[in-house]
C-alpha positions as CSV (number, residue, x, y, z in Angstrom):
1,M,-5.8,23.3,-4.9
2,T,-2.9,21.5,-6.6
3,A,-3.5,18.1,-8.1
4,F,-1.5,15.5,-10.0
5,V,-4.0,14.0,-12.4
6,T,-3.9,11.4,-15.2
7,L,-5.5,12.1,-18.6
8,D,-8.4,10.0,-17.5
9,G,-8.9,12.1,-14.3
10,V,-7.3,9.8,-11.7
11,I,-5.6,11.4,-8.7
12,Q,-5.1,8.3,-6.6
13,A,-1.6,7.4,-5.4
14,P,0.4,9.6,-7.8
15,G,3.7,9.4,-5.9
16,F,4.2,5.9,-4.6
17,R,3.0,2.4,-5.4
18,E,1.7,1.7,-1.9
19,E,0.4,5.3,-1.3
20,D,-3.3,4.4,-1.6
21,R,-4.4,0.9,-2.4
22,D,-8.2,1.6,-1.9
23,G,-10.3,-0.4,-4.3
24,G,-7.3,-2.7,-5.2
25,F,-5.6,0.2,-7.0
26,E,-2.3,-1.2,-8.4
27,R,-1.0,1.7,-10.5
28,G,0.4,3.9,-7.7
29,G,3.5,6.0,-8.4
30,W,2.5,6.9,-11.9
31,I,4.1,10.4,-11.8
32,Q,7.7,9.0,-11.2
33,P,8.7,8.7,-14.9
34,Y,7.7,12.3,-15.7
35,A,9.8,14.2,-13.1
36,D,11.6,17.2,-14.5
37,S,12.5,20.7,-13.6
38,T,9.3,22.4,-15.0
39,V,7.1,20.1,-12.8
40,D,9.4,20.6,-9.8
41,D,9.4,24.4,-10.3
42,R,5.6,24.5,-10.4
43,A,5.2,22.3,-7.3
44,V,7.7,24.6,-5.4
45,R,5.8,27.7,-6.6
46,S,2.5,26.3,-5.3
47,V,4.0,25.5,-1.9
48,L,5.7,28.9,-1.5
49,A,2.6,30.9,-2.5
50,A,0.4,29.3,0.2
51,D,-0.4,30.9,3.6
52,A,-1.8,27.6,5.0
53,L,-2.1,24.0,4.0
54,L,-5.3,22.0,4.2
55,L,-5.3,18.2,4.0
56,G,-7.3,15.1,4.5
57,R,-6.0,12.5,7.0
58,R,-4.4,10.2,4.6
59,S,-2.6,13.0,2.7
60,Y,-1.6,14.5,6.1
61,E,-0.1,11.1,7.2
62,L,1.9,10.8,4.0
63,L,3.3,14.3,4.0
64,S,3.9,14.4,7.8
65,G,6.0,11.3,7.4
66,Y,8.3,13.0,5.0
67,W,8.6,16.8,5.3
68,P,9.7,17.2,9.0
69,T,13.0,15.5,8.1
70,A,13.2,16.4,4.5
71,D,16.3,18.1,2.9
72,P,16.6,21.5,4.5
73,D,18.0,22.9,1.2
74,D,14.7,22.2,-0.6
75,P,12.8,25.5,-0.4
76,R,9.5,23.6,0.3
77,T,10.8,22.1,3.5
78,G,11.0,25.2,5.7
79,K,7.7,26.5,4.3
80,L,5.7,23.3,4.8
81,N,7.1,22.8,8.3
82,D,6.5,26.3,9.5
83,Q,3.2,27.2,7.9
84,P,-0.2,26.6,9.6
85,K,-1.6,23.2,8.6
86,Y,-5.1,21.9,9.0
87,V,-6.0,18.3,8.7
88,V,-9.7,17.2,8.3
89,S,-10.3,14.0,10.2
90,H,-12.8,12.2,12.3
91,T,-10.3,9.6,13.5
92,L,-7.1,11.6,14.1
93,K,-7.2,13.4,17.5
94,T,-3.7,14.8,17.7
95,A,-1.1,15.8,15.1
96,E,2.6,15.7,15.6
97,W,3.7,17.8,12.6
98,S,4.5,21.3,13.8
99,N,1.8,24.0,13.5
100,T,-1.0,21.4,12.7
101,T,-4.6,21.7,13.8
102,V,-7.0,18.8,13.5
103,L,-10.4,19.9,12.2
104,D,-13.3,17.6,13.3
105,G,-16.9,18.6,12.8
106,D,-18.5,20.6,10.1
107,V,-15.8,20.8,7.5
108,V,-17.7,23.2,5.2
109,E,-18.1,25.7,8.1
110,Q,-14.5,25.4,9.2
111,V,-13.0,25.7,5.8
112,A,-15.2,28.8,5.0
113,A,-13.8,30.3,8.3
114,L,-10.2,29.5,7.2
115,K,-10.8,31.2,3.9
116,E,-11.7,34.4,5.8
117,Q,-8.4,34.1,7.7
118,Y,-5.9,33.3,4.9
119,D,-5.4,34.7,1.4
120,E,-4.2,31.4,-0.1
121,I,-4.9,27.9,1.3
122,S,-3.2,25.1,-0.5
123,I,-4.8,21.7,-0.8
124,W,-2.7,18.7,-1.8
125,G,-4.2,15.3,-2.5
126,S,-7.2,14.6,-0.3
127,S,-9.7,13.3,-2.9
128,R,-12.6,13.0,-0.4
129,L,-12.0,16.4,1.0
130,I,-11.8,18.0,-2.5
131,A,-15.1,16.5,-3.4
132,V,-16.8,18.1,-0.4
133,L,-15.1,21.5,-1.0
134,L,-16.1,21.4,-4.7
135,E,-19.7,20.7,-3.8
136,H,-19.8,23.7,-1.6
137,G,-17.9,26.1,-3.8
138,L,-14.9,26.4,-1.5
139,I,-12.1,26.0,-4.1
140,D,-11.3,29.1,-6.1
141,E,-8.2,28.0,-8.0
142,F,-7.1,24.7,-9.6
143,V,-3.5,24.0,-10.5
144,L,-3.7,20.7,-12.4
145,L,-0.6,18.9,-13.4
146,V,-2.0,16.6,-16.1
147,Y,0.3,13.6,-16.8
148,P,0.3,11.9,-20.2
149,I,-0.9,8.5,-18.8
150,V,-4.2,6.7,-18.6
151,V,-4.4,4.4,-15.6
152,G,-8.0,3.2,-16.0
153,G,-9.7,3.0,-12.6
154,G,-9.0,4.9,-9.5
155,K,-10.2,7.9,-7.5
156,R,-11.0,10.8,-9.8
157,L,-10.5,14.5,-9.3
158,F,-14.0,15.4,-10.6
159,N,-16.7,12.9,-10.0
160,G,-19.2,14.6,-12.2
161,D,-21.6,15.7,-9.4
162,T,-20.5,19.3,-9.3
163,P,-20.6,21.4,-12.5
164,L,-17.9,24.0,-12.8
165,N,-17.1,26.9,-15.1
166,L,-13.4,27.6,-15.1
167,E,-11.2,30.3,-16.6
168,L,-7.7,29.3,-17.8
169,I,-5.1,31.6,-16.2
170,E,-1.9,30.0,-17.2
171,T,-0.6,26.9,-19.0
172,T,2.8,25.3,-19.7
173,V,4.0,21.9,-20.8
174,S,7.0,20.2,-19.3
175,G,9.7,18.5,-21.3
176,T,8.2,15.1,-20.2
177,G,4.8,16.0,-21.5
178,V,3.1,17.1,-18.3
179,A,0.6,19.8,-19.1
180,I,0.3,22.3,-16.2
181,H,-2.9,24.3,-16.2
182,T,-4.0,26.9,-13.7
183,Y,-7.7,27.6,-13.6
184,R,-9.9,29.9,-11.5
185,R,-13.5,29.5,-10.9
186,A,-15.3,31.7,-13.5
187,A,-17.1,34.8,-12.2
188,G,-20.7,34.1,-11.4
189,T,-20.4,30.4,-10.8
190,A,-21.2,28.6,-7.6
């Protein structure tokens, strides 16, 4: 799982102001001032390492509106368009983005089956989906790009309901102050 997160744990609407206005959230687009090559390189690395992509409906709609016609020279474009994608949704019945399957039903059972099929499944955004997967121990690695900003309210990455023991695998800091941490679930934890 890769997440853009504020110092106060918010993951809502990192990229664009209008991305997710749930709850009257007005601080969308908070990652924009912190773009730099270190952040971009880590995002590219996460995309290229994945065998499949798992998304909630809202994240799927955002990404599928951009990547099919994105710059072909961006190394993420071909990978994201070609790789298998799974979108969890009870409302979306078909998906236009190439190689996308809509998952409707028992998400825990379906994601557990996908984990048997793929070595690395990337999850981007999808706050509600992440909460369910955390609760059932279905996320093994966390790439957290922690931005030096506090936005107050908003959807949080960790809601406090699921205790986790994590092991730090890698860390770096970008020139704009984004701390990039990679954690794995510690051995023996749920």
